[in-house]
C-alpha positions as CSV (number, residue, x, y, z in Angstrom):
1,M,9.9,18.0,5.6
2,K,6.7,18.0,3.6
3,E,3.5,19.3,5.3
4,K,1.4,16.9,3.3
5,V,2.7,13.4,2.7
6,S,1.8,11.7,-0.6
7,A,0.1,8.3,-0.2
8,E,1.3,7.5,-3.7
9,I,5.0,8.0,-2.8
10,V,4.6,6.0,0.5
11,E,3.0,3.2,-1.5
12,K,5.8,3.2,-4.1
13,W,8.4,3.1,-1.3
14,L,6.5,0.2,0.3
15,K,6.4,-1.7,-2.9
16,G,10.2,-1.4,-3.2
17,W,10.6,-2.5,0.4
18,C,8.5,-5.6,-0.4
19,L,10.6,-6.4,-3.4
20,S,13.7,-6.1,-1.3
21,R,12.3,-8.4,1.4
22,E,10.7,-10.8,-1.1
23,V,7.2,-10.5,0.3
24,S,3.9,-9.8,-1.4
25,F,3.0,-6.2,-2.5
26,P,1.0,-4.0,-0.1
27,V,-2.8,-4.1,-0.2
28,Q,-5.0,-1.1,0.6
29,Y,-6.2,-1.0,4.2
30,K,-8.6,2.0,4.5
31,S,-6.4,5.0,4.1
32,G,-3.2,3.1,4.5
33,F,-1.5,-0.1,3.4
34,R,-1.1,-3.6,4.8
35,V,1.8,-6.0,4.2
36,I,2.0,-9.6,5.3
37,V,5.7,-10.0,6.3
38,G,5.6,-13.4,8.0
39,D,8.6,-12.9,10.3
40,E,8.5,-14.1,13.9
41,K,9.2,-10.5,15.2
42,Q,7.2,-8.8,12.4
43,K,4.1,-10.7,11.3
44,E,2.5,-7.8,9.5
45,R,2.9,-4.1,9.0
46,F,0.3,-1.4,8.5
47,V,1.6,1.9,7.0
48,F,-0.4,5.1,7.2
49,P,0.6,8.1,5.1
50,T,-1.4,10.4,7.5
51,L,-2.4,10.3,11.1
52,N,-6.2,9.8,11.2
53,D,-9.1,7.8,12.6
54,D,-8.1,4.7,10.6
55,F,-4.8,4.6,12.5
56,F,-6.4,5.2,15.9
57,E,-9.2,2.6,15.3
58,L,-6.6,-0.1,14.5
59,I,-4.3,0.8,17.3
60,H,-7.2,0.5,19.9
61,S,-8.5,-2.8,18.4
62,M,-5.2,-4.6,17.8
63,T,-4.1,-7.0,20.5
64,E,-1.7,-9.3,18.6
65,P,2.0,-8.9,19.3
66,W,4.6,-8.1,16.6
67,V,2.2,-6.3,14.2
68,Y,3.8,-3.0,13.4
69,L,1.9,0.2,12.9
70,K,3.8,2.9,11.0
71,V,2.7,6.4,10.3
72,S,4.3,9.4,8.5
73,T,4.4,11.8,11.4
74,S,6.2,12.7,14.7
75,P,5.4,10.4,17.6
76,D,4.6,13.5,19.6
77,E,1.4,13.7,17.6
78,F,-0.1,10.5,19.0
79,I,2.0,8.7,21.6
80,K,0.0,10.0,24.6
81,K,-3.3,9.0,22.9
82,I,-2.5,5.2,22.5
83,P,-2.6,2.3,25.0
84,E,0.7,1.8,26.9
85,K,1.1,-1.8,25.5
86,W,2.3,-0.2,22.3
87,K,6.0,0.5,22.4
88,L,7.7,3.2,20.3
89,Q,10.5,1.9,18.1
90,P,13.7,3.8,17.1
91,Q,12.8,6.8,14.9
92,G,12.9,6.5,11.2
93,Y,13.0,9.1,8.5
94,M,11.7,8.8,4.9
95,M,14.2,10.6,2.7
96,T,14.3,11.5,-1.0
97,C,17.0,12.5,-3.4
98,F,15.5,13.4,-6.8
99,H,18.8,14.3,-8.4
100,P,22.2,12.6,-8.6
101,M,23.8,12.1,-5.2
102,N,26.7,14.4,-4.2
103,F,29.5,12.0,-3.9
104,P,33.0,13.0,-2.9
105,E,36.0,11.7,-4.8
106,I,36.2,8.2,-3.4
107,S,37.7,4.8,-4.2
108,L,37.1,1.4,-2.6
109,A,39.3,1.0,0.5
110,E,42.3,-1.3,0.0
111,G,41.7,-4.9,0.7
112,Y,38.1,-4.9,-0.3
113,R,36.2,-6.1,-3.4
114,L,32.7,-5.8,-4.8
115,V,30.2,-8.6,-5.4
116,F,27.0,-8.0,-7.4
117,S,23.8,-10.0,-7.5
118,E,20.1,-9.4,-8.3
119,Y,16.6,-10.9,-7.9
120,N,13.3,-9.6,-9.2
121,T,14.0,-5.9,-9.8
122,T,16.3,-5.7,-6.7
123,F,20.0,-5.3,-7.1
124,V,22.4,-6.2,-4.3
125,V,26.0,-4.8,-3.8
126,R,28.2,-6.5,-1.2
127,I,31.7,-5.3,-0.1
128,I,33.8,-8.3,0.9
129,A,37.0,-8.1,3.0
130,E,40.2,-9.9,2.3
131,N,39.3,-12.6,4.8
132,G,36.1,-13.3,2.9
133,E,33.7,-11.8,5.4
134,Q,31.0,-9.4,4.4
135,A,31.9,-5.9,5.4
136,S,28.9,-4.0,3.9
137,I,25.8,-4.7,1.9
138,G,22.9,-2.7,0.4
139,R,20.0,-3.1,-2.0
140,V,18.1,-1.0,-4.5
141,S,14.7,-2.0,-5.8
142,L,13.4,-0.4,-9.0
143,V,9.6,0.1,-9.1
144,D,7.1,2.6,-10.4
145,G,9.8,5.2,-11.3
146,L,11.5,5.1,-8.0
147,A,14.8,3.6,-6.8
148,V,14.1,2.3,-3.3
149,Y,17.2,1.8,-1.2
150,D,17.0,-0.8,1.6
151,R,19.1,-2.5,4.3
152,I,22.3,-0.5,3.8
153,V,24.5,-1.9,6.5
154,T,28.2,-1.8,7.3
155,E,29.6,-4.1,10.0
156,K,31.0,-2.2,13.0
157,K,34.6,-3.2,12.6
158,H,34.6,-2.1,8.9
159,Q,33.1,1.3,9.6
160,R,34.8,4.7,9.0
161,K,36.5,3.5,5.8
162,G,34.0,5.1,3.4
163,L,32.4,1.7,2.5
164,A,28.8,2.8,2.9
165,T,29.4,5.8,0.7
166,F,31.1,3.7,-2.0
167,L,28.4,1.1,-1.8
168,L,25.7,3.8,-2.3
169,K,27.6,5.1,-5.3
170,E,27.6,1.7,-6.9
171,L,23.9,1.2,-6.2
172,E,23.1,4.6,-7.8
173,K,25.1,3.6,-10.8
174,I,22.9,0.6,-11.3
175,A,19.7,2.7,-10.8
176,L,20.9,5.3,-13.3
177,S,21.8,2.7,-15.8
178,K,18.2,1.4,-15.7
179,G,16.8,5.0,-16.1
180,F,15.9,5.6,-12.4
181,S,17.1,8.9,-11.0
182,N,14.5,9.5,-8.2
183,N,15.7,7.9,-5.0
184,I,13.9,7.1,-1.8
185,L,14.6,5.3,1.5
186,V,13.8,5.1,5.2
187,A,16.9,6.0,7.3
188,T,17.7,5.4,10.9
189,E,18.6,8.3,13.2
190,E,22.3,7.4,12.6
191,G,22.1,6.8,8.9
192,K,20.3,10.0,8.0
193,Y,23.4,12.1,8.6
194,L,25.3,10.2,5.9
195,Y,22.4,10.6,3.5
196,E,22.2,14.3,4.1
197,T,25.8,14.8,3.3
198,L,25.1,13.1,-0.1
199,G,22.2,15.4,-0.9
200,W,19.2,13.6,0.5
201,E,16.4,15.5,2.2
202,I,14.0,14.4,4.9
203,Y,10.5,13.8,3.3
204,C,8.7,12.9,6.5
205,Q,9.2,11.2,9.8
206,H,8.5,7.5,9.7
207,T,7.3,6.4,13.2
208,S,6.7,2.8,14.3
209,V,5.0,1.2,17.2
210,V,4.5,-2.4,18.1
211,I,3.1,-4.6,20.9
212,P,6.0,-6.9,21.9
213,S,5.3,-10.4,23.2
214,E,5.8,-11.0,26.9
215,N,8.3,-13.8,26.3
């Protein structure tokens, strides 16, 4: 992991996230960034590349539920210094792959087909099962020289068939065809193991806290 996290890289990743989610680009908030998300369970998100007074001032003044604060560090660095109303979310990992991914020889599992679509500069690949249901989906948004991968999901009953790996290969093909070879994403604890096998490296921890509503 990097000792010093680049605010520029975090902002570029966040722009890609916004393109994927079809929300407005981030705006500067002190040393971090603010995004109006507008979801019931995620109204806004504040993203801080470094843990500093800006983060702590906001976390001590914020009272509204479902506003996420995210910071590029381990939760051990701050979790005992914040009010108990803030709840730690599952750990995320910002990961990069600034070279072609290391794919094994793989073909699409029998009985599945690919469906492609796009919006803005976001490209979507879906893997559809024979019965017509969606087995896997993923997106890549191309912005500021980075291919930002987002919402890579394989439904549980379709897992262990290599679908996620094949889907990532298809997404990378699209990115490369557009001249984008530097890749970035935020992975879950479970997902990071797949990405590491493909040549991705952890750039930094991506830690989130939120005040849930009482309802």
